[in-house]
C-alpha positions as CSV (number, residue, x, y, z in Angstrom):
1,X,-3.3,-107.5,-3.8
2,X,-4.6,-108.5,-0.4
3,X,-8.0,-107.2,0.5
4,X,-8.2,-105.4,3.9
5,X,-11.7,-105.3,5.2
6,X,-10.9,-102.8,7.9
7,X,-9.3,-100.3,5.5
8,X,-12.2,-100.8,3.0
9,X,-14.8,-100.1,5.8
10,X,-12.9,-96.9,6.9
11,X,-12.7,-95.6,3.3
12,X,-16.4,-96.3,2.7
13,X,-17.4,-94.5,6.0
14,X,-15.3,-91.5,5.0
15,X,-16.9,-91.4,1.6
16,X,-20.4,-91.7,3.1
17,X,-19.7,-88.8,5.5
18,X,-18.3,-86.6,2.8
19,X,-21.4,-87.3,0.5
20,X,-23.8,-86.8,3.4
21,X,-22.0,-83.5,4.4
22,X,-22.2,-82.2,0.9
23,X,-25.9,-83.1,0.7
24,X,-26.6,-81.5,4.0
25,X,-24.9,-78.2,3.0
26,X,-26.8,-78.2,-0.2
27,X,-30.1,-78.8,1.6
28,X,-29.3,-76.0,4.1
29,X,-28.6,-73.6,1.2
30,X,-31.8,-74.7,-0.5
31,X,-33.8,-74.2,2.7
32,X,-32.2,-70.8,3.3
33,X,-33.0,-69.7,-0.2
34,X,-36.6,-70.8,0.1
35,X,-37.0,-69.0,3.4
36,X,-35.6,-65.8,1.8
37,X,-38.0,-66.1,-1.1
38,X,-40.9,-66.5,1.3
39,X,-39.8,-63.5,3.3
40,X,-39.4,-61.4,0.1
41,X,-42.9,-62.4,-1.0
42,X,-44.4,-61.5,2.3
43,X,-42.5,-58.2,2.3
44,X,-43.7,-57.4,-1.2
45,X,-47.3,-58.2,-0.3
46,X,-47.0,-56.1,2.8
47,X,-45.6,-53.2,0.8
48,X,-48.3,-53.5,-1.8
49,X,-51.2,-53.8,0.6
50,X,-50.0,-51.4,3.3
51,X,-47.9,-48.7,1.5
52,X,-48.7,-48.5,-2.2
53,X,-52.5,-47.9,-1.9
54,X,-51.9,-45.1,0.5
55,X,-49.2,-43.5,-1.6
56,X,-49.7,-43.9,-5.3
57,X,-52.7,-44.3,-7.7
58,X,-52.8,-46.6,-10.7
59,X,-50.3,-45.9,-13.4
60,X,-51.5,-43.9,-16.4
61,X,-48.9,-43.8,-19.2
62,X,-46.0,-43.8,-16.6
63,X,-47.9,-41.1,-14.5
64,X,-49.2,-41.6,-11.0
65,X,-51.4,-39.5,-8.7
66,X,-49.6,-38.9,-5.4
67,X,-50.8,-37.5,-2.1
68,X,-48.1,-36.4,0.4
69,X,-48.7,-35.7,4.0
70,X,-46.1,-34.2,6.3
71,X,-47.2,-36.6,9.0
72,X,-49.9,-39.2,9.5
73,X,-50.6,-38.2,13.1
74,X,-51.7,-34.7,14.1
75,X,-52.2,-33.3,17.6
76,X,-54.8,-30.5,18.2
77,X,-54.7,-27.7,17.2
78,X,-52.3,-28.7,14.4
79,X,-53.2,-27.5,10.9
80,X,-53.7,-30.3,8.4
81,X,-51.7,-30.0,5.2
82,X,-51.6,-32.2,2.1
83,X,-50.2,-31.8,-1.4
84,X,-51.3,-33.6,-4.6
85,X,-48.7,-34.4,-7.2
86,X,-48.4,-35.9,-10.6
87,X,-45.4,-38.2,-10.4
88,X,-43.5,-39.4,-13.5
89,X,-42.1,-42.9,-13.0
90,X,-40.0,-42.8,-16.2
91,X,-36.6,-41.1,-16.9
92,X,-37.9,-39.0,-19.8
93,X,-40.2,-35.9,-19.5
94,X,-43.9,-36.4,-20.0
95,X,-46.7,-34.1,-21.1
96,X,-50.1,-34.6,-19.5
97,X,-53.6,-33.2,-19.3
98,X,-55.4,-33.4,-16.0
99,X,-59.2,-32.9,-15.9
100,X,-62.2,-33.5,-13.6
101,X,-60.1,-32.9,-10.5
102,X,-61.9,-33.7,-7.2
103,X,-60.6,-33.8,-3.6
104,X,-62.5,-34.5,-0.4
105,X,-61.5,-34.6,3.2
106,X,-63.9,-36.6,5.4
107,X,-64.3,-38.8,8.4
108,X,-66.9,-41.5,9.2
109,X,-69.1,-38.8,10.6
110,X,-69.0,-36.0,8.0
111,X,-67.4,-34.4,5.1
112,X,-65.1,-31.5,6.1
113,X,-64.0,-30.2,2.7
114,X,-64.7,-30.7,-0.9
115,X,-63.3,-29.1,-4.0
116,X,-63.8,-29.9,-7.7
117,X,-62.3,-28.4,-10.9
118,X,-63.8,-30.0,-14.0
119,X,-61.8,-28.0,-16.6
120,X,-58.7,-29.5,-18.3
121,X,-55.2,-28.2,-17.5
122,X,-52.2,-29.1,-19.6
123,X,-48.7,-29.4,-18.2
124,X,-45.5,-31.5,-18.2
125,X,-43.3,-33.2,-15.6
126,X,-39.6,-34.0,-15.8
127,X,-38.4,-37.6,-15.7
128,X,-38.4,-39.2,-12.3
129,X,-39.9,-36.0,-10.9
130,X,-43.2,-34.7,-9.6
131,X,-45.5,-31.8,-10.4
132,X,-47.6,-30.1,-7.8
133,X,-51.2,-29.9,-8.8
134,X,-53.0,-29.0,-5.5
135,X,-51.9,-27.6,-2.1
136,X,-54.7,-28.1,0.5
137,X,-53.1,-25.7,3.0
138,X,-53.1,-22.8,0.5
139,X,-56.8,-23.2,-0.1
140,X,-58.3,-23.7,3.4
141,X,-57.3,-23.7,7.1
142,X,-58.3,-27.1,8.6
143,X,-57.3,-27.4,12.3
144,X,-58.8,-28.1,15.7
145,X,-60.4,-31.3,14.5
146,X,-62.1,-33.8,16.8
147,X,-60.1,-36.9,17.6
148,X,-60.5,-39.6,15.0
149,X,-59.4,-41.0,11.7
150,X,-59.7,-38.9,8.6
151,X,-59.3,-39.6,4.9
152,X,-58.2,-37.5,2.0
153,X,-59.6,-38.8,-1.3
154,X,-58.5,-37.5,-4.7
155,X,-59.6,-38.5,-8.2
156,X,-59.1,-37.0,-11.6
157,X,-58.5,-38.0,-15.2
158,X,-54.9,-38.1,-16.5
159,X,-54.8,-38.0,-20.3
160,X,-58.4,-39.0,-20.3
161,X,-58.0,-42.1,-18.0
162,X,-59.3,-42.3,-14.4
163,X,-56.9,-42.2,-11.5
164,X,-57.8,-42.1,-7.8
165,X,-56.1,-42.3,-4.4
166,X,-56.8,-42.0,-0.7
167,X,-54.6,-41.3,2.3
168,X,-55.6,-41.7,6.0
169,X,-54.3,-39.7,9.0
170,X,-55.3,-39.6,12.6
171,X,-56.1,-36.5,14.7
172,X,-55.4,-36.8,18.5
173,X,-56.7,-34.7,21.3
174,X,-55.0,-34.9,24.6
175,X,-53.7,-32.8,27.6
176,X,-50.0,-33.1,27.6
177,X,-47.9,-32.8,30.8
178,X,-44.2,-32.0,30.6
179,X,-41.4,-31.0,33.0
180,X,-39.2,-28.0,32.1
181,X,-35.6,-27.9,33.3
182,X,-32.2,-26.7,32.0
183,X,-30.6,-28.9,29.3
184,X,-28.0,-29.9,31.9
185,X,-26.6,-28.8,35.3
186,X,-23.2,-28.3,36.8
187,X,-22.5,-29.9,40.2
188,X,-23.0,-27.2,42.8
189,X,-26.0,-25.6,41.0
190,X,-29.6,-25.6,42.0
191,X,-32.5,-27.0,39.9
192,X,-35.9,-25.3,40.0
193,X,-38.2,-27.3,37.7
194,X,-41.5,-26.3,36.2
195,X,-44.6,-28.2,35.2
196,X,-45.9,-27.4,31.7
197,X,-49.5,-28.4,30.8
198,X,-50.4,-28.1,27.1
199,X,-53.9,-28.3,25.7
200,X,-53.8,-30.3,22.5
201,X,-57.6,-30.5,22.2
202,X,-60.1,-28.7,20.0
203,X,-61.8,-27.1,23.0
204,X,-60.9,-25.2,26.1
205,X,-59.5,-27.4,28.9
206,X,-60.6,-26.8,32.5
207,X,-58.4,-28.3,35.2
208,X,-58.4,-28.2,39.0
209,X,-54.9,-29.1,40.4
210,X,-54.7,-29.9,44.1
211,X,-51.0,-30.6,44.6
212,X,-47.7,-31.5,43.0
213,X,-45.1,-33.9,44.5
214,X,-41.6,-33.3,43.3
215,X,-38.9,-36.0,43.9
216,X,-35.3,-36.0,43.0
217,X,-32.4,-38.1,44.4
218,X,-33.2,-38.5,48.2
219,X,-35.4,-35.4,48.4
220,X,-39.2,-35.1,48.0
221,X,-41.3,-32.0,48.3
222,X,-45.1,-31.5,48.3
223,X,-46.4,-28.3,46.7
224,X,-50.0,-27.3,47.5
225,X,-51.6,-25.7,44.5
226,X,-55.5,-25.7,44.7
227,X,-55.7,-23.8,41.5
228,X,-58.4,-23.8,38.8
229,X,-56.9,-23.2,35.4
230,X,-58.3,-22.7,31.9
231,X,-56.2,-23.5,28.9
232,X,-57.3,-22.6,25.3
233,X,-56.5,-25.0,22.4
234,X,-52.8,-25.0,21.5
235,X,-51.8,-23.0,24.6
236,X,-49.9,-23.9,27.7
237,X,-50.0,-23.2,31.4
238,X,-46.8,-23.2,33.5
239,X,-46.6,-24.0,37.3
240,X,-43.1,-23.4,38.7
241,X,-41.8,-25.4,41.6
242,X,-41.6,-23.6,44.9
243,X,-38.7,-25.8,45.8
244,X,-35.1,-26.1,44.6
245,X,-33.0,-29.2,44.4
246,X,-29.2,-29.1,45.1
247,X,-27.2,-30.7,42.3
248,X,-24.4,-32.2,44.5
249,X,-23.2,-35.3,42.6
250,X,-23.0,-37.0,39.2
251,X,-25.0,-40.2,39.0
252,X,-26.0,-42.4,36.1
253,X,-29.0,-41.5,33.9
254,X,-31.1,-44.0,35.8
255,X,-30.2,-42.3,39.1
256,X,-30.6,-38.7,38.0
257,X,-34.3,-38.9,37.6
258,X,-36.8,-36.1,38.5
259,X,-40.2,-37.5,39.2
260,X,-43.3,-35.4,39.3
261,X,-46.9,-36.4,40.4
262,X,-49.8,-34.1,39.6
263,X,-53.0,-34.7,41.7
264,X,-56.2,-33.4,40.2
265,X,-59.5,-32.7,41.9
266,X,-61.3,-35.5,39.9
267,X,-59.1,-38.1,41.6
268,X,-56.7,-38.7,38.7
269,X,-52.9,-38.6,39.0
270,X,-50.5,-37.7,36.2
271,X,-47.0,-38.9,36.7
272,X,-44.0,-37.6,34.6
273,X,-40.3,-38.5,34.8
274,X,-37.3,-37.0,33.2
275,X,-33.5,-37.6,33.3
276,X,-31.4,-34.7,34.6
277,X,-28.0,-34.5,32.8
278,X,-25.2,-33.5,35.2
279,X,-21.6,-32.6,34.6
280,X,-18.6,-31.2,36.3
281,X,-17.4,-29.2,33.4
282,X,-19.0,-27.3,30.5
283,X,-17.4,-27.6,27.0
284,X,-16.8,-24.3,25.4
285,X,-16.2,-25.2,21.8
286,X,-17.6,-25.1,18.3
287,X,-15.8,-28.2,17.0
288,X,-17.6,-31.1,15.4
289,X,-21.0,-29.4,15.3
290,X,-23.3,-28.8,12.4
291,X,-26.6,-27.0,11.7
292,X,-29.7,-27.9,9.7
293,X,-33.1,-26.4,9.2
294,X,-36.6,-27.9,9.0
295,X,-39.6,-26.0,7.7
296,X,-43.0,-26.8,9.3
297,X,-44.6,-26.0,5.9
298,X,-43.7,-24.7,2.5
299,X,-41.9,-21.4,2.6
300,X,-43.7,-18.9,0.4
301,X,-43.4,-15.2,-0.3
302,X,-45.5,-12.7,1.8
303,X,-46.2,-15.3,4.5
304,X,-44.4,-15.8,7.8
305,X,-41.9,-18.6,7.4
306,X,-42.0,-21.4,10.0
307,X,-38.4,-22.5,10.1
308,X,-36.8,-24.5,12.9
309,X,-33.0,-24.7,13.4
310,X,-31.3,-27.8,14.8
311,X,-27.7,-28.4,15.9
312,X,-26.0,-31.8,15.5
313,X,-23.2,-33.4,17.4
314,X,-20.7,-35.0,15.0
315,X,-18.8,-36.8,17.8
316,X,-19.3,-40.2,19.2
317,X,-19.3,-38.8,22.7
318,X,-21.8,-37.2,25.2
319,X,-21.3,-33.4,25.2
320,X,-22.3,-30.6,27.6
321,X,-21.9,-27.5,25.4
322,X,-22.5,-23.8,26.0
323,X,-22.8,-21.2,23.3
324,X,-22.3,-17.6,24.2
325,X,-24.1,-16.4,21.0
326,X,-25.8,-17.9,17.9
327,X,-26.7,-15.4,15.2
328,X,-28.7,-15.9,12.0
329,X,-28.6,-13.5,9.1
330,X,-30.0,-13.4,5.5
331,X,-28.1,-10.6,3.9
332,X,-30.3,-10.5,0.8
333,X,-33.3,-9.2,2.8
334,X,-31.4,-7.6,5.8
335,X,-32.7,-10.2,8.2
336,X,-30.9,-10.6,11.6
337,X,-31.8,-12.7,14.6
338,X,-29.8,-14.1,17.5
339,X,-30.0,-16.1,20.7
340,X,-27.5,-16.0,23.5
341,X,-26.2,-17.9,26.6
342,X,-27.6,-21.3,25.6
343,X,-26.8,-24.7,26.9
344,X,-27.0,-27.8,24.8
345,X,-26.8,-31.5,25.9
346,X,-25.9,-34.0,23.2
347,X,-25.9,-37.7,23.1
348,X,-23.4,-39.2,20.6
349,X,-24.3,-38.2,17.0
350,X,-27.6,-36.6,18.1
351,X,-29.2,-33.4,17.2
352,X,-31.1,-30.9,19.4
353,X,-33.6,-28.0,18.7
354,X,-32.0,-24.6,18.8
355,X,-34.6,-22.0,17.9
356,X,-37.4,-21.0,15.6
357,X,-36.5,-18.1,13.3
358,X,-38.8,-15.3,14.4
359,X,-40.4,-12.5,12.3
360,X,-39.1,-13.9,9.1
361,X,-41.0,-13.0,5.9
362,X,-39.8,-13.1,2.3
363,X,-41.3,-10.5,0.0
364,X,-40.2,-12.2,-3.2
365,X,-39.8,-15.9,-4.2
366,X,-36.3,-17.1,-4.9
367,X,-33.3,-18.8,-3.3
368,X,-31.8,-17.2,-0.2
369,X,-28.7,-17.9,1.9
370,X,-29.0,-18.2,5.6
371,X,-25.7,-17.6,7.5
372,X,-25.4,-19.1,11.0
373,X,-22.5,-17.9,13.2
374,X,-21.7,-19.2,16.6
375,X,-19.4,-17.9,19.3
376,X,-18.3,-19.9,22.4
377,X,-15.4,-18.5,24.3
378,X,-12.7,-17.8,21.7
379,X,-14.1,-20.4,19.3
380,X,-16.3,-19.5,16.4
381,X,-18.0,-21.4,13.6
382,X,-20.0,-20.5,10.5
383,X,-22.5,-22.5,8.5
384,X,-24.4,-21.4,5.3
385,X,-27.7,-23.0,4.4
386,X,-30.1,-22.5,1.5
387,X,-33.8,-21.5,1.8
388,X,-36.0,-21.9,-1.3
389,X,-39.0,-19.6,-1.3
390,X,-42.0,-20.2,-3.5
391,X,-44.9,-18.1,-4.7
């Protein structure tokens, strides 16, 4: 058999390329695996250092001390609430004895609240569940705090072993400026906006407003105010525009911008902008909507419930919806409440605030059914939601 140098060289080059390619793929896989391991390690360290110490205590026989906050940033004059739980990390129920319970709320400057209960209390918690052991909001009203960072510290003994935990939250004081308009406008309508000033501070706010400049589309108006206003904590002051804007065309969101400049006597200027949704037609329908409720705090008997109702858009489209009437009823207690002639602007798959249920008080703990009924033109829709009421 004759030896062909050219063919031999080509076969060797092909073999080398295949071997090199295989090694390169293997090295890339190895490199990618190492990168993923490093990322996982960093993520775990971040979780342990940043999340776990603020959420759970050390484990005592599968039990952990937990402090839950509804939010970690409050705005004056919000009321601070926190709940302390014993959390069971195993699937089976667990008996426990809690003793030497102590809770403290403090800042760098001072201690705001302390409570201790040295006596032992015996209880149990279901598997992968939690048992409430302390509700700060039920014990004391803490609100209108000075701006800063605060800490809730809890320690106790669980089955004779020490457990402790701390959670931080911030309290913010500010004067908030907002623009109030309709959820959307039809072409041919007129827009008359309002300026809303909200005092989110622990003290009374004194402001002297000189003028307001309103600008929308190609029109700009200057409104002379020269007004001294006083706003108590948590309250708002409204200044309505003296001018109206004609809604004569549909532009993009970036074009339909209402811009407001507020000039104060101290030389400062507050500027606020908001998009103005505009449409040619209103949708009168109850199709592809849904309702949900959110409670600002635990709903308990003999105390006014703070329940907010939201409506969701289940379509992947922008919607300009009008509801003739939305009624809310709880037959078990004879509660009825309704709102009417409301407009709602929806982005795709978004939800919007509808209303807060007013004058709602449950006399007894239990499970109640809330019935929401909507009417828009000839279209109706009904949704049933459950409200759990504690003691």
